[in-house]
TORPAVEX-760796 format. One line per 5 residues: for each residue x, z negated, y negated of N, C-alpha, C, O. Coordinates in steps of 0.001 Angstrom, whole numbers, plus 500000, padded with zeros to 6 digits. Layout:
<atoms>
X/Z/Y/X/Z/Y/X/Z/Y/X/Z/Y  ...;
</atoms>
This chain:
<atoms>
578670/892625/849249/578890/893611/850319/579856/894444/850080/580517/894774/851064  580131/894869/849109/581321/895708/849064/582598/894969/849233/583583/895573/849659  582661/893606/848907/583936/892777/849251/584074/892503/850647/585187/892461/851171  582873/892289/851367/582681/892148/852629/583443/893357/853609/584385/893249/854395  582663/894483/853232/583430/895730/853758/584661/896094/853250/585285/896872/853972;
585159/895781/852283/586792/896014/852035/587651/895043/852828/588762/895313/853285  586947/893760/852951/587668/892759/853654/587808/892888/855159/588810/892451/855725  586838/893471/855806/586735/893697/857267/586796/895174/857909/586734/895278/859134  586924/896378/857048/587122/897545/857526/588592/897596/858371/588689/898286/859386  589319/897081/858037/590651/897311/858933/590422/896536/860420/591173/896791/861362;
589445/895680/860526/589468/895010/861685/588253/895981/862405/588039/896014/863617  587761/896498/861719/586777/897370/862410/587455/898962/863067/587101/899539/864095  588375/899323/862206/589328/900327/862516/590104/899939/863544/590220/900790/864425  590703/898868/863719/591746/898423/864570/590757/898162/865929/591447/898342/866932  589506/897832/866245/588730/897859/867308/588393/899367/867545/588647/900008/868564;
587969/899672/866770/587647/901278/867362/588730/902138/867684/588514/903131/868379  589960/901859/867229/591451/902529/867644/591706/901924/868842/592245/902655/869672  591448/900676/869209/591749/900424/870418/590787/900588/871549/591230/900731/872689  589617/900580/871337/588773/901032/872490/588924/902296/872622/588936/902560/873825  589074/903437/871828/589376/904970/872000/590755/905165/872766/591010/906180/873415;
591470/904269/872645/592758/904379/873128/592691/903966/874717/593408/904586/875502  592019/903150/875087/591920/902475/876173/590895/903391/876984/590876/903328/878213  590108/904178/876332/589273/905303/877185/589940/906389/876979/589771/906989/878040  590643/907102/876265/591123/908366/876362/592696/908515/876965/593099/909499/877584  593409/907432/876676/595003/907688/877015/595060/907626/878343/595740/908552/878783;
594551/906791/879323/594459/906754/880711/593880/908133/881532/593871/908261/882756  593445/909033/880629/592603/910206/881164/593806/911280/880527/594232/912126/881313  594179/911268/879578/595395/912223/879160/596495/912239/879308/597177/913240/879092  597005/911000/879764/598380/910879/879925/598633/910299/881552/597820/909525/882057  599835/910763/882279/600156/910461/883316/600762/908916/883271/600856/908285/882218;
601183/908368/884642/601421/906784/884793/602668/906716/883936/602769/905806/883113  603541/907542/884065/604765/907416/883381/604708/907226/881896/605317/906354/881276  603887/908159/881379/603752/908264/879859/602880/907092/879259/603023/906754/878084  601957/906470/880115/600935/905184/879993/602152/904234/879988/601890/903443/879082  603340/903893/880518/603943/903144/880576/604674/902834/879250/605013/901772/878730;
604791/904034/878911/605926/904248/877668/604978/903755/876423/605441/903037/875537  603691/904174/876428/602648/903597/875292/602606/902367/875545/602525/901720/874501  602630/901534/876765/602161/900152/877006/603190/899410/876179/602890/898464/875451  604725/900001/876359/605856/899052/875700/605691/899215/873967/606210/898445/873160  604963/900234/873670/604792/899856/872217/603828/899099/871781/603902/898531/870691;
602787/898996/872589/601734/897945/872110/602533/896528/872474/602551/895699/871564  603110/896219/873564/603891/894928/873599/604803/894472/872685/604874/893285/872366  605684/895550/872130/606576/895239/871334/605756/895061/869681/606130/894309/868782  604744/895857/869658/604125/895428/868326/603431/894320/868173/603065/894042/867031  603104/893475/869220/602687/892241/869237/603878/891015/868873/603823/889977/868213;
604946/891683/869639/606222/890830/868943/606557/891105/867517/607077/890208/866853  606260/892476/866896/606501/892493/865458/605644/891254/864698/606102/890258/864138  604179/891682/864882/603269/890798/864412/603782/889401/864364/603875/888825/863279  604140/888790/865548/604629/887497/865093/605718/887199/864139/605703/886174/863458  606574/887995/864084/607449/887651/862809/606761/888169/861467/606927/887573/860402;
606024/889251/861576/605344/889600/860402/604364/888527/859568/604145/888440/858360  603840/887708/860752/603006/886298/860204/603867/885354/859531/603737/885034/858349  604925/884833/860474/605726/883870/859754/606673/884221/858571/606904/883424/857661  607171/885395/858643/607981/885806/857469/606904/886057/856273/606760/885296/855316  606149/887297/856503/605534/888343/855386/604649/887368/854875/604526/887441/853653;
603783/886191/855604/602865/885390/854928/603428/883722/854895/603107/882969/853976  604212/883338/855918/604677/882138/855681/606066/881987/854828/606482/880881/854483  606712/883160/854536/607698/882986/854120/609131/882510/854840/610253/882452/854337  608789/882262/855893/609848/881729/857127/610484/882987/857804/609937/883665/858674  611753/883199/857257/612664/884244/858033/613294/883892/859171/614355/883392/858797;
613242/883868/860443/613908/883848/861445/614699/884873/862060/614345/885920/862602  615966/884321/861855/616885/885536/862343/617363/885396/863907/618341/885974/864383  616580/884614/864529/616631/884337/866067/615318/884401/866541/615158/883663/867513  614264/885053/866182/612957/885020/866700/613008/885821/868217/611973/885900/868878  614236/886383/868694/613792/886714/870066/614049/885418/871220/613888/885662/872416;
614398/884234/870826/614549/882927/871651/612848/882856/871863/612734/882810/873088  611603/882828/871329/610649/882671/871766/610059/884056/872503/609242/883854/873401  610329/885137/872267/610241/886340/873227/611052/885931/874520/610392/885819/875553  612224/885727/874567/612594/885521/875909/612326/884286/876495/612453/884179/877715  611969/883320/875804/611152/882201/876541/610227/882441/876975/610034/881754/877979;
609290/883246/876718/608146/883693/877319/608167/884584/878369/607310/884645/879250  609443/885482/878245/609680/886026/879502/610069/885445/880753/609647/885859/881833  610950/884391/880606/611670/883691/881548/610647/882600/882018/610774/882166/883163  609746/882174/881300/608628/881007/881579/607847/881844/882617/607880/881432/883776  607051/883124/882309/606277/883615/882942/606976/883772/884628/606454/883473/885702;
608480/884417/884309/608779/884864/885847/608874/883610/886693/608303/883673/887781  609570/882346/886347/609789/881471/887110/608405/880783/887388/608158/880297/888491  607490/880761/886321/606212/880062/886697/605516/881038/887891/605189/880613/888999  605385/882203/887511/604590/883428/888552/605141/883097/889813/604377/882707/890696  606637/883216/890076/607285/883355/891273/607496/881940/892187/607992/881914/893313;
607004/880782/891432/606907/879510/891817/605514/879357/892451/605442/878893/893589  604212/879782/891671/602983/879324/891695/602436/880290/892778/601580/879807/893520  602791/881562/892981/602259/882588/893406/600854/883227/892950/600140/883991/893600  600618/882626/891456/599502/883291/890840/599994/883361/889640/600864/882557/889306  599565/884267/888824/599966/884470/887366/599113/883895/886364/599695/883899/885279;
597915/883385/886302/597098/882878/885149/597496/881947/884794/597468/882033/883567  598050/880637/885191/598747/879719/884505/600032/880061/884193/600469/879622/883129  600903/880899/885029/602094/881581/884420/601987/882167/882882/602853/881946/882036  600696/883013/882623/600557/883569/881368/600283/882458/880306/600798/882430/879188  599479/881625/880765/599127/880502/879769/600745/879894/879317/601194/880007/878176;
601447/879272/880414/602400/878835/880147/603625/879408/879296/604524/878791/878724  603359/880910/879401/604358/881706/878512/604314/881661/877342/605294/881958/876659  602952/881205/876733/602735/880767/875163/602916/879464/874831/603195/879198/873662  602792/878461/875769/602624/877121/875681/604201/876699/875279/604515/876171/874213  605007/877006/876232/606274/876934/876105/607165/877219/874947/607781/876326/874365;
607222/878450/874628/607604/878707/873385/606984/878181/872288/607629/878025/871251  605524/877804/872380/605049/877063/870980/605469/875577/870926/605828/875035/869881  605404/874987/872062/606460/873695/872157/607898/873691/871562/608193/872875/870689  608639/874444/871952/609972/874744/871503/609901/874686/870130/610523/873893/869423  608919/875775/869658/608801/875909/868251/608633/874627/867390/609241/874202/866408;
607658/874200/868066/607393/872768/867310/608359/871968/867308/608559/871385/866242  609245/871677/868437/610339/870715/868324/611355/871185/867318/611880/870404/866525  611657/872621/867366/612656/872896/866649/612199/873258/865155/613055/873399/864281  610991/873389/864911/610384/873565/863580/610498/872136/862572/610791/872029/861381  610080/870969/863752/609911/869823/863117/611209/869559/862365/611212/869216/861183;
612151/869705/862985/613658/869083/862341/613775/870110/861200/613927/869733/860038  613710/871309/861514/613971/872483/860237/613246/871933/858888/613856/871759/857832  611675/871651/859097/610781/871599/857906/610720/870218/857586/610472/870002/856399  610876/869224/858308/610840/867975/858024/612039/867401/857309/612055/866541/856428  613061/868067/857883/614580/867836/857426/614724/868366/856148/615688/868009/855472;
613826/869250/855665/614022/869922/854269/615079/871017/854105/615645/871309/853051  615304/871722/855609/616299/872570/855511/616001/873920/854688/614940/874526/854840  617020/874354/853795/616833/875374/852949/617033/876856/853992/617635/877039/855051  616297/877657/853195/616103/879014/853746/617344/879872/854527/617361/880478/855598  618213/879673/853649/619731/879964/854326/620256/879493/855389/620929/880152/856182;
619944/878136/855496/620432/877182/856492/619437/877525/857967/619916/877573/859100  618185/877707/857680/617054/877677/858433/617314/879349/859487/617204/879497/860704  617658/880321/858466/618217/881544/859270/618982/881242/859942/618731/881681/861064  620338/880393/859892/621682/880331/860561/621245/879446/861699/621806/879578/862786  620278/878542/861536/620119/877591/862786/619277/878568/863899/619468/878663/865111;
618390/879180/863138/617509/880001/864122/618596/881008/865005/618604/881029/866236  619331/881672/864314/620208/882526/864782/621108/881943/865901/621310/882478/866991  621631/880735/865456/622550/879970/866393/621655/879690/867874/622133/879948/868979  620426/879178/867689/619546/878948/868567/619549/880152/869487/619794/879871/870660  619356/881286/869247/619087/882320/870256/620251/882727/870663/620172/883470/871642;
621524/882480/870205/623040/882696/870780/623025/881665/871962/623268/881962/873132  622734/880524/871540/622806/879564/872761/622003/879958/873902/622527/880066/875011  621080/880126/873761/620005/880678/874851/620577/881641/875468/620581/881591/876698  621122/882612/874886/621646/883937/875529/622944/883304/876228/623037/883641/877408  623927/882497/875785/624970/882132/876886/624533/881227/877684/625378/880989/878546;
623466/880526/877809/623070/879781/878824/622485/880525/879871/622745/880225/881037  621627/881578/879563/620790/882242/880309/622212/883131/880894/622074/883259/882111  623174/883609/880543/624069/884421/881220/624765/883473/882075/625288/883988/883063  624920/882046/881926/625920/881544/882951/625303/880504/883976/625613/879331/884185  624278/881352/884580/623496/880816/885484/623575/881799/886844/622634/882033/887602;
625070/882361/886962/624787/883138/888096/624913/882565/889668/624599/883164/890696  625454/881255/889536/625593/880646/891017/624381/880357/891604/623369/880121/890945  624430/880364/892903/623059/879843/893596/622507/878775/893252/621295/878610/893385  623490/877669/892637/623012/876306/892329/622022/876371/891163/621337/875415/890800  622014/877564/890622/621289/877802/889010/619899/878172/889513/619822/879396/889620;
618791/877558/889855/617480/877764/890321/616652/876708/889771/617010/875542/889606  615416/877249/889476/614365/876301/889038/613166/876885/889955/612590/877973/889948  612992/875444/890935/612079/875745/892072/612618/876737/893063/613798/876632/893399  611978/877547/893488/612688/878620/894467/613206/880018/893571/613455/881143/894004  613255/879607/892457/613602/881238/891721/614910/880936/891094/614939/880095/890195;
616017/881546/891480/617640/881710/891144/617303/882534/889790/616492/883421/889523  618217/881893/889117/618284/882567/887343/618904/883717/887416/618442/884694/886827  619969/883787/888096/620664/885242/888223/621809/885529/887337/622677/886373/887559  621730/884740/886303/622875/884917/885212/622579/886185/884515/621484/886356/883979  623537/887110/884499/623742/888293/883638/622566/889321/884365/621768/889928/883651;
622548/889436/885704/621812/889794/886480/620341/889774/886467/619623/890633/886980  619874/888511/885713/618622/888262/885512/617637/888056/886804/618107/887917/887933  616300/888049/886555/615304/887644/887530/614499/889097/887771/613710/889661/887012  614981/889504/889096/614097/890622/889251/612809/890449/890189/612625/889384/890778  611976/891463/890301/610890/891568/891041/609783/890505/890665/609310/889750/891514;
609395/890496/889321/608505/889377/888927/607263/890099/889269/606986/891295/889186  606629/889147/889649/604975/889406/890214/604253/890275/888783/604660/890208/887623  603289/890932/889214/602695/891639/888109/601244/890593/888245/600728/889994/889188  600943/890726/886901/599750/889851/886550/598446/890166/887274/598104/891348/887284  597696/889292/887863/596425/889431/888798/595419/889028/888144/595590/888285/887177;
594307/889384/888485/592954/888877/888167/592829/887330/888577/592948/886904/889726  592588/886625/887519/592482/885081/887669/591788/884726/888858/590644/885151/889025  592299/884049/889648/591668/883477/890700/591895/884443/892053/591580/883993/893155  592387/885622/891936/592718/886816/892989/593986/887165/893105/594316/888334/892909  594723/886384/893379/596441/886384/893580/596655/888127/894117/597462/888773/893449;
596055/888750/895114/596333/889613/895622/595868/891077/894529/596455/892159/894509  594906/890757/893869/594543/891771/892866/595447/892194/891928/594967/892043/890804  596506/892640/891909/597158/892881/890775/596831/894117/889792/596219/895044/890322  597144/894241/888495/596699/895148/887826/597386/896570/887937/598591/896675/888169  596580/897621/887765/597207/898912/887988/597974/899222/886559/597986/898441/885608;
598605/900503/886596/599159/900667/885162/598282/901026/884235/598766/900838/883119  596921/901575/884189/595958/901828/883344/595498/900460/882992/595317/900250/881793  595267/899437/883878/594756/898255/883695/595883/897504/882727/595555/896807/881767  596957/897696/883038/597899/896520/882306/597926/897339/880793/597907/896671/879759  597964/898599/880757/597776/899500/879626/596566/898744/878673/596704/898463/877482;
595879/898599/879141/594496/898186/878637/594422/896718/878107/593749/896371/877136  595165/895942/878836/595392/894535/878650/596111/894428/877169/595651/893988/876115  597382/894978/877462/598301/895538/876613/597498/895558/874923/597656/894870/873915  596735/896550/875224/596357/897024/873661/595181/895817/873326/595078/895402/872171  594426/895360/874266/593399/894331/874052/594127/893240/873137/593761/892855/872027;
595457/892759/874010/595837/891646/873270/596563/891965/871999/596704/891072/871164  597091/893310/871759/597647/893645/870351/596405/893443/869420/596432/892746/868406  595194/894204/869924/594044/894152/868859/593891/892613/868337/594083/892123/867224  593434/891995/869678/593121/890495/869372/594106/889775/868701/593742/888797/868048  595294/890078/868740/596382/889145/867869/596269/889538/866382/596432/888776/865429;
595954/890891/866338/595989/891608/864736/594614/890768/864085/594717/889953/863169  593275/891151/864773/592454/890520/864211/592474/889204/863958/592184/888794/862834  592839/888314/865027/593150/886925/865058/593565/886674/863615/592878/886094/862773  594876/887227/863427/595829/887144/862239/595026/887303/860812/594996/886489/859890  594413/888531/860892/593674/888944/859776/592596/887892/859299/592372/887590/858126;
591986/887404/860390/591177/886197/860000/591582/884935/859415/591098/884189/858564  592811/884931/860271/593554/883596/859856/593975/883770/858350/593477/882948/857581  594696/884580/857891/595474/884940/856809/593866/884939/855741/594076/884641/854565  592871/885145/855990/591671/885160/855028/590960/883918/855160/589887/883887/854559  591323/882782/855861/590707/881412/855709/591464/880647/854877/592520/881066/854404;
590946/879371/854614/591435/878477/853896/592909/878440/854119/593775/878636/853266  593081/878153/855414/594441/877759/856119/595839/879157/855414/596944/878925/854923  595311/880194/855602/596223/881208/855332/596569/881435/853860/597638/881828/853392  595360/881083/853188/595023/881000/851780/596418/880178/851152/597153/880493/850217  596455/878860/852183/597335/877630/851585/598785/878359/852185/599690/878446/851355;
598988/878747/853201/600217/879263/853800/600988/880099/852784/602150/879955/852404  599831/881248/852336/600476/882027/851114/600761/881276/850083/601945/881363/849756  600147/880595/849469/600457/879792/848258/601660/878905/848234/602306/878666/847214  601983/878315/849725/603068/877656/849751/604424/878497/849715/605490/878058/849284  604200/879875/850276/605156/880670/850150/605280/881498/848829/606259/882227/848669;
604305/881398/847884/604575/881768/846591/605388/880779/845751/606306/881024/844969  604794/879503/846120/605543/878458/844911/605197/877314/846076/604051/877038/846431  606412/876704/846600/606126/875618/847685/606067/874093/846693/605338/873190/847103  606643/873948/845762/606668/872938/844798/605146/872773/844300/604557/871724/844560  604515/873789/843594/603201/873810/843165/602066/873517/844049/601039/872926/843716;
602383/874040/845340/601383/873655/846466/601532/872428/846848/600499/871950/847315  602557/871640/846822/602778/870202/847270/602084/869329/846241/601474/868323/846602  602168/869718/844872/601505/868982/843797/600114/868959/843545/599501/868198/842797  599612/870032/844372/598196/870116/844597/597435/869416/845542/596210/869331/845635  598587/868781/846436/598366/867801/847556/598179/868587/849098/597467/868177/850015;
598877/869606/849099/599171/870051/850398/600690/869867/850734/601682/870055/850029  600549/869389/852190/601634/869083/852757/602377/870423/853217/602029/871008/854242  603383/870859/852429/604032/872285/853060/604628/872101/854204/604646/873054/854982  605223/870914/854569/605824/870874/855884/605021/871302/857044/605401/872146/857856  603755/870603/857088/602732/870550/858346/602370/872280/858101/602337/872864/859184;
602135/873070/857060/601436/874288/857301/602409/875227/857507/602084/876342/857914  603909/874866/857222/605378/875953/857588/605153/875603/859175/605162/876535/859980  604967/874362/859584/605220/874028/861051/604151/874675/861955/604366/875162/863065  602982/874608/861321/601879/875365/861980/602041/876914/862036/602002/877449/863144  602194/877565/861071/602951/878831/861018/603621/879279/862294/603320/880017/863232;
605018/878270/861827/606086/878577/863062/605640/878605/864385/605873/879536/865155  604954/877523/864683/604338/877378/866148/603468/878478/866467/603594/879026/867562  602595/878872/865638/601795/880219/866126/602480/881248/866294/602062/882011/867165  603726/881642/865560/604458/882947/865676/605389/882947/866891/605786/884005/867378  605798/881515/867469/606308/881338/868565/605652/881583/869871/606178/882118/870847;
604385/881107/869773/603241/881554/870791/602948/882998/870933/602977/883575/872020  602625/883645/869648/602456/885192/870077/603871/885908/870676/603837/886740/871583  604958/885512/870110/606141/885967/870630/606223/885793/872071/606476/886784/872757  606026/884567/872662/605945/884282/873797/605050/885057/874867/605338/885230/876051  603739/885548/874106/602859/886543/874874/603387/887586/875017/603148/888242/876031;
604228/888030/874083/604849/889498/873974/605829/889433/875320/605756/890290/876200  606755/888308/875370/607686/888540/876271/607059/888233/877678/607613/888625/878705  605947/887557/877694/605282/887572/879169/604770/889147/879489/605101/889627/880573  604112/889808/878724/603924/891181/878983/605020/892113/879336/604991/892948/880240  606081/891847/878438/607539/892640/878418/607930/892395/880180/608106/893355/880931;
608014/891055/880604/608406/890772/881846/607814/891377/882926/608375/891748/883958  606140/891495/882508/605285/892148/883578/605759/893688/883460/606090/894165/884546  605857/894563/882343/606112/895879/882049/607379/896321/882715/607402/897429/883250  608571/895449/882728/609486/895780/883439/609807/895269/884773/610745/895750/885408  608988/894198/885291/609245/893374/886346/610525/892921/886521/611071/892902/887624;
611202/892439/885175/612622/891916/885324/612661/891150/884033/612038/891568/883057  613325/890112/883990/613917/889293/882687/615287/889035/882898/615731/888487/883907  615959/889436/881932/617476/889069/881838/617975/888502/880568/617312/888795/879573  619125/887667/880384/619659/887460/879119/619435/888476/877940/619548/888100/876774  619156/889602/878225/619229/890713/876938/617841/890137/876206/617694/890512/875043;
616990/889422/876661/615739/889263/875814/616089/888223/874988/615314/887863/874102  617205/887665/875167/617775/886570/874174/618672/887124/873040/619009/886389/872112  619040/888354/873109/620271/889133/872441/620111/889067/870920/619015/888929/870378  621307/889178/870248/621269/889075/868866/620290/890409/868410/619398/890438/867561  620824/891552/869345/620289/892827/868745/618732/892741/868943/618096/893549/868265;
617986/891878/869780/616416/892134/870170/616018/891361/868625/615104/891855/867965  616628/890349/868194/616065/889693/866979/616320/890493/865721/615499/890359/864813  617330/891293/865546/617646/892296/864407/616451/893320/864586/615793/893653/863601  616195/893779/865751/615274/894952/866021/614157/894361/865350/613783/895063/864410  613490/893301/865511/612050/892649/865088/612292/892692/863550/611447/893193/862809;
613398/892187/863098/613423/892194/861440/613293/893582/860718/612667/893795/859679  614064/894557/861529/613823/896102/861046/612613/896380/861160/612154/896936/860162  611694/896162/862236/610532/896729/862289/609604/896164/861109/608804/896866/860490  609797/894945/860909/608848/894390/859524/609411/894973/858319/608685/895423/857433  610575/894982/858259/611156/895599/856969/610777/897075/856626/610514/897444/855481;
610773/897942/857807/610530/899284/857785/608770/899276/857413/608288/899996/856539  608156/898545/858061/606564/898724/858005/606232/898204/856704/605403/898747/855975  606910/897087/856382/606286/896196/854810/606199/894955/855289/605545/894708/856303  606824/894080/854637/606987/892439/854555/605643/892172/853830/605323/892795/852818  604888/891231/854388/603551/891092/853865/602395/891619/854360/601237/891305/854082;
602855/892552/855214/601439/893131/855788/601344/893210/857313/602461/893197/857829  600322/893289/858189/600182/893345/859446/600450/894775/859930/601349/894998/860742  599682/895727/859440/599629/897040/860051/600912/897706/859948/601264/898621/860693  601769/897102/858771/603208/897730/858597/603968/897559/859607/604454/898575/860104  604290/896247/860197/605205/896065/861325/604844/896876/862584/605662/897343/863375;
603328/896989/862668/602976/897602/864158/603507/899173/863960/603913/899886/864877  603421/899509/862711/603620/901189/862326/605138/901106/862434/605738/902017/863005  605722/900182/861978/607369/900414/861786/607854/900495/863219/608591/901358/863697  607178/899179/863976/607692/899142/865363/607581/900614/866395/608539/900984/867073  606599/901152/866374/606243/902409/866860/607001/903192/866485/607858/903593/867273;
606959/903635/865293/608152/904653/864867/609494/904704/865151/610057/905696/865613  610231/903247/864782/611251/903255/865383/611659/903475/866731/612600/904207/867036  610833/902737/867674/611026/902572/869001/611025/904085/869453/611844/904479/870283  610056/904952/868869/609695/906387/869157/610985/907299/869144/611423/908097/869974  611473/906858/867795/612492/907569/867250/613843/907338/868033/614528/908289/868410;
614196/905986/868264/615189/905659/868867/615311/906164/870410/616320/906639/870930  614085/905955/870999/614045/906530/872300/614066/908058/872284/614569/908533/873303  613690/908847/871477/613683/910168/871302/615306/910678/871232/615815/911564/871919  615955/909847/870191/617190/910365/869987/618082/909779/871164/618995/910516/871537  617979/908877/871630/618897/908398/872631/618932/909288/874122/619879/909454/874891;
617626/909747/874200/617534/910922/875623/618526/911743/875357/619100/912194/876349  618970/912135/874145/619890/913465/873945/621491/912656/874067/622449/913414/873914  621697/911679/874242/622912/911014/874238/623699/911639/873380/624742/912138/873802  623402/911720/872216/624409/912018/871123/624590/910908/870351/625747/910711/869981  623578/909971/869941/623840/909172/868954/623534/907815/869502/622649/907681/870347;
624366/906606/868968/624066/905412/869596/623027/904840/868857/622825/905127/867677  622198/903852/869654/620881/903366/869073/621144/902271/867694/620342/902039/866789  622281/901807/867840/622478/900820/866818/622922/901612/865629/622566/901188/864529  623548/902551/865677/623799/903460/864683/622647/903896/863902/622572/903909/862674  621525/904345/864962/620221/905003/864295/619488/903569/863683/619202/903605/862486;
619211/902475/864343/618848/901453/863548/619325/901010/862107/618612/900625/861180  620857/901173/862141/621398/900684/860923/621332/901793/859689/621353/901506/858492  621242/903188/860284/620716/904205/859238/619505/903930/858740/619294/903819/857533  618558/903793/859710/616921/903602/859207/616666/902381/858291/615792/902493/857432  617285/901347/858391/617465/900287/857756/618156/900642/856256/617586/900430/855186;
619129/901065/856362/619665/901324/854821/618692/902132/854294/617988/901740/853363  618548/903463/854898/617499/904389/853925/616343/903845/853459/616011/904121/852306  615504/902961/854275/614415/902458/853974/614578/901507/852807/613813/901647/851853  615520/900529/852782/615781/899721/851772/615844/900319/850663/615096/899982/849745  616942/901538/850498/617290/902229/849353/615887/903194/848545/615665/903468/847365;
615232/903468/849685/614264/904718/849388/613037/903837/849173/612492/903867/848069  612568/903067/850125/611258/902489/850105/611546/900729/850124/611417/900100/851175  611786/900325/849343/612272/898831/849482/611252/897744/849941/611585/896630/850344  609859/898236/849824/608800/897429/849986/608221/897952/851373/607189/897418/851777  608719/898801/852012/608414/899365/853148/607282/900686/853206/606963/901185/852126;
606661/901260/854530/606287/902229/854420/604819/902160/853855/604430/903002/853045  603915/901013/854356/602626/900854/854160/602201/900482/852797/601151/900884/852296  603323/899451/852023/602889/899290/850924/603322/900512/850018/602597/900776/849058  604234/901131/850207/604508/902575/849415/603460/903317/849704/602968/903843/848706  602753/903637/851051/601679/904360/850911/600443/903953/850286/599615/904784/849914;
600271/902603/850144/599014/901874/849435/599340/902152/847792/598406/902266/846999  600517/902232/847431/600692/902438/846313/600697/903770/845697/600662/903910/844474  600735/904620/846414/600971/906212/846179/599333/906481/846089/598920/907269/845237  598439/905827/846962/596965/906231/847017/596386/905525/846007/595412/906047/845464  596763/904444/845623/596372/903976/844070/596423/904597/843132/595589/904644/842228;
597782/905368/843259/597963/905975/841808/597438/907141/841818/597555/907713/840734  596684/907962/842943/595923/908839/843041/594539/908661/842587/594024/909686/842142  593865/907672/842594/592465/907102/842403/592266/907390/840987/593112/907030/840169  590980/908150/840559/590741/908244/839083/590618/907027/838644/590158/906081/839285  591132/907007/837246/591008/906125/836232/589687/905543/835883/588695/906269/835829;
589622/904234/835637/588087/903781/835379/587746/904208/834271/588481/904284/833287  586456/904562/834345/586063/905432/832905/585645/904174/832102/585429/903075/832612  585540/904530/830513/585234/903573/829802/583580/903180/829910/582606/903919/830057  583676/901721/829777/582185/901059/830010/582175/900720/831489/581475/899759/831808  582698/901219/832236/582731/900855/833611/582865/899361/834029/583685/898600/833513;
581965/898996/835035/582346/897243/835187/583970/896990/835830/584535/897565/836760  584417/895948/834971/585783/895666/835553/585796/895443/837133/584773/895191/837768  587010/895559/837674/587231/895284/839039/587510/893906/839222/588513/893592/838582  586976/892907/839887/587065/891492/840171/588347/891146/840816/588595/891957/841708  589183/890302/840697/590609/889806/841164/590303/889874/842712/591097/890477/843434;
589218/889297/843229/588993/889223/844617/588961/890687/845599/589440/890912/846711  588178/891542/844656/588207/892888/845112/589666/893314/845077/590256/893725/846076  590166/893205/843982/591580/893708/843840/592536/893329/844987/593203/894163/845600  592550/891820/845261/593208/891247/846381/592995/891888/847660/593876/892204/848459  591629/892068/847794/591092/892540/849353/591631/893898/849354/591921/894303/850480;
591855/894756/848333/592513/896067/848538/593903/895843/849023/594241/896177/850158  594620/895343/848268/596042/895173/848526/596292/894685/850124/597187/895200/850794  595513/893765/850596/595537/893242/851929/595238/893987/852752/595928/893868/853764  594312/894922/852802/594043/896028/853507/595171/897155/853778/594893/898161/854430;
</atoms>
């Protein structure tokens, strides 16, 4: 029972925090502040998508924004053509997942090394950025939706209650939906990592050759991890398009991919809570300083990354966990030894 509680207390804590936020925040904050909190939840979903494929799958995608952008554009085009957003929401995850499957198949089954994998994913997102930016003419449309080039796609319909196109979500309802989605993604990934599939993925990250000698097809597991990460990033893109009612080529920009990497590095690679904390802290800091109009956002992000890498190379959450473990009282002589499974569960928490 002790091991079970150590394994599942983060899930219970996440659920309690989410329910509390959905009840208290709409009462305490006005509509504008609630919108700002909503974007933190949406971008945290995006951070979790890379945290999973990089921190646990060992796959560093330098162009992870491509799945985020595909989710945003897919939702915008589908919702405006169909007039109902439920199918558009589902497509915003399916299309990025299918693209991740096609790209990942050539990357992993082609035995592309990590260095070239990063370069290829970076190139892909730059290609999508240029393609989306080159669609300014009236001839560039999908169905009834003009792509708009640099101007993007404005007036994107808000999510509606399934089956009721005229019943769109209010600001507080959209906040609750975003927090619920973040919580479900977090809990789902924790459970997946604790499953046999997750253990195999981590084993492949640690030593791919050894895992294959044990009979596991590393390419298949890495592809599945990549596809799931793409689908989660697509969901974040869909919610982002809803949040702003707008999708532009900026969602494919290199700066967006760099931001995701910085969130994960600052929070802690190999954790799930870390990237969420890193995302919220960095977004809050950059927004606060940018409002002063005295410091460039890119300069802020670069400075944060340098400081964290030099001072906390493992990230905020692992550093805090290491500090707390150092403060625990030493085991008394004759006490029962801590099992390996128990120790591992403490680290994963």
